[in-house]
GUFI-972920 format. One record per residue (C-alpha): x, y, z. Coordinates in steps of 0.5 Angstrom, whole numbers, plus 500, padded with zeros to 3 digits. Layout:
# residues N
XYZ;...
This chain:
# residues 478
263526874;259522879;263518884;264511883;268505887;273504882;280505885;276505892;282502897;281494899;276493905;282493910;284500909;277502908;274499914;280502919;278509917;270507917;271505924;274511927;268515924;263515931;258519927;258514921;257508926;252512930;248513923;248506921;247503928;240506929;238505922;239497922;236497929;230500926;229495921;231490924;226490930;220492924;223486921;223481927;216483929;212482922;216475921;213473927;206474924;207469918;207461921;209459914;215463914;220458914;216454908;216461904;224461905;224454903;220455896;224461895;230458895;228452891;225456886;231460884;236453884;231451879;231458875;240457876;239450874;236452867;237459866;239459859;232456858;228461862;232467859;230465852;223465854;223471857;226474850;220471847;215473851;218480852;219481844;212478842;210483847;212489842;219490847;226490844;231485848;239487848;244483851;250484854;256481856;259486861;259493864;262496858;257492853;251494857;253502857;255502850;247499849;244504854;248511851;246509844;238507846;238514849;242518844;237515839;232518842;235526842;235527849;239529854;236528861;233522864;230520870;232512874;229508878;231501882;237502878;243498883;245495877;247501873;251503879;254497879;256497872;257505872;252507867;251515869;258516868;258513861;251517860;255523862;261522858;256522852;253528854;247526857;244527865;241522869;237523875;236519880;229518883;229514889;229519895;235515898;239514892;237522890;240524897;246520895;247523887;245530890;251530896;256527890;256521894;256513894;250509896;252504903;246499903;242496897;235498900;237505904;243507899;243513904;243510911;250513913;247520913;242522919;237528917;241535918;246531913;240531908;238537909;244541908;245536902;238539899;240546901;246546898;245542891;238542889;238549886;244547881;240541879;233544878;228546883;231549889;230547896;224551900;226557904;227555911;227547910;228544917;230537918;224534919;222528915;216530912;219537910;225533907;220529903;216534901;222538898;224531894;218531892;218538889;224537886;223531883;216532880;219537875;224531872;218526872;214531868;219533863;223526862;221523855;227517857;226513864;232507865;229502870;232496874;227491876;226486882;224480878;222478871;217473870;219468864;212466862;210472860;215477859;213481865;217486869;216488876;219493881;218494888;218501891;215505897;216512894;212512888;217514884;218508880;211508878;211515874;218513871;215507868;209510865;210517864;216517859;216515852;221510852;223505857;230502858;230496863;237494865;236487868;242482871;241475868;239471875;233476876;228471872;223468876;219462872;212464873;207469875;205464881;212463883;212471884;207470889;212467894;217472893;213478893;211476901;218475903;221481900;218487903;218484910;225482910;227488907;223494910;219491915;213492912;208487910;207489903;211495898;206500897;208500890;208493886;209495878;208490873;210492866;209487860;212490853;208496850;200498849;199503844;197510847;198508854;205509858;212508854;211506847;218504846;221499850;227496851;230490856;238489857;239483860;246484863;252478865;257482867;260476872;254472873;256467868;262466872;259466879;254461876;259456875;261456882;257450885;258453892;258460890;252460885;247461891;249467891;245469885;238467889;239474892;233478892;236484894;232485901;238488906;237484911;244480912;246487912;242490918;244484922;251484921;256486926;262488922;257492916;254495923;262498924;264500918;258502914;257500907;262504903;268500905;266494901;268498896;261497891;254497891;253491894;255491901;255487907;255479907;252479900;257484897;262480901;261474897;258476891;263481889;269476889;264471885;263476880;270479878;274473881;279472886;285476883;281483883;285487888;279491891;274485893;279479894;279481902;272481902;271474904;275475910;270481912;266477916;266474924;262468921;257468926;252466921;247471923;246473915;244465914;239466919;235472916;236471909;229470905;232465899;237461904;244463902;249459906;253465907;258462911;259456906;261461901;265465905;270459907;270456899;272464898;278464903;280457901;281460894;285466896;289461901;290455897;290459890;294462886;291468887;296475885;293479890;296474896;301477899;309475897;312475904;305471906;306467900;313465903;312464910;306459908;310456903;316454908;311453913;308447909;315445907;317443914;310440915;312435910;318432914;316429920;323430924;324438922;317439924;318436931;325440931;321446929;316444935;321443940;325450938;318454939;317451946;323454948;322460945;315461946;316465954;321470950;315472945;311478946;304477947;301484946;305487940;310483935;314487931;316490925;310487919;306482924;305488928;298489924;296482927;297483934;294491933;287487936;289481939;294477943;299473941;297466943;301463949;305457946;306451951;312449953;312442952;308439945;302434946;306429943;312431948;306430953;303424951;310420950;312422957;306421961;304415957;298418955;296421961;297415966;303417969;
């Protein structure tokens, strides 16, 4: 079966391993630095850039405030255009719906495009269990799939791989899944792209069923929008007989005019391009042209949970540009796999806990995977305040009854809280700390506390507390 993030270690352990991989860190640093530079150059071309960000944030908030109305409008328009709308509460229901739709066609191999949500729900494994092979057609996603790897970025899933590694994957794996890599293939980008084109073209021309995601869903007309850079999306969306689009509830925009705002932001922020080479829009079915059967699967899978969070709901504004990852110092050092999700980086640090809840052992540590530098706030095209959400989620873990909290930590915090509730006990503890402070090791604490001091020194404990100093000096006047 294809690899998944199920059972992935929590961020602290995964990050500890990733930061020791020097090749990984070099690959990620080179790639994010390149994209970051291209984005910065193109953003300065737009004097209305900040106005566009304001408009995008306001439009997304309007949708989230009236999501039920816009989704029902979209369903009505898709149905009127000849499509069929399915609603999925969670990953299991979405996988069942898609599997049954593919089975009904009798096909055993399908092609996919723009399918980040299908990675989130584990669709490939569900199809594989049903005897159906799903082939990724985005170049980076195909590299990840051929290498039995996992995505590490929302825009460039194979960002953690360099050209030599990609060449080795193509030579080793392409022949097992279709047309083999050309003889004498080198790691030159043009040769790698041509090898992928030849390999994937066979898939496009044979496939009768395609599965897609979508960047946007226009409620006004029931139109879906796929933005991509390679042309594979256009082929998937037009050549197959049956098209199944798996889309998150939050992808709705109200009108065509609103779509204009997001298209001006997305490519510049994501890849440093003025506009993506391919922007495909499709509405229902047209007799004799394109897919003759269209199914839209609208997926919740925790989105209404996130919507109910007054602070966290802003994470649902995200248009998956990846700019927050490209500027994040934590992501640059750990790469995407450490986050244990198809959504890594700052957006993953807030979205995954919101979707899964504070008790999920794999995501509970993610709000701490941040330096709180705020760089992600500054580049987000829809003005998500990452730091606000991160602090709110940290508060939930620290103050709530999350089952993931370590029992020793809970006991220690409870004991400190009990002492602080009694002034006499607290003052005695402060005086004792002043006497013990000089004896405390500052470089490495013993036992279970050693992890905390592995990368930091213990602060020096003053011999005299502030209150004691104030009383002795009469507020510093003596």
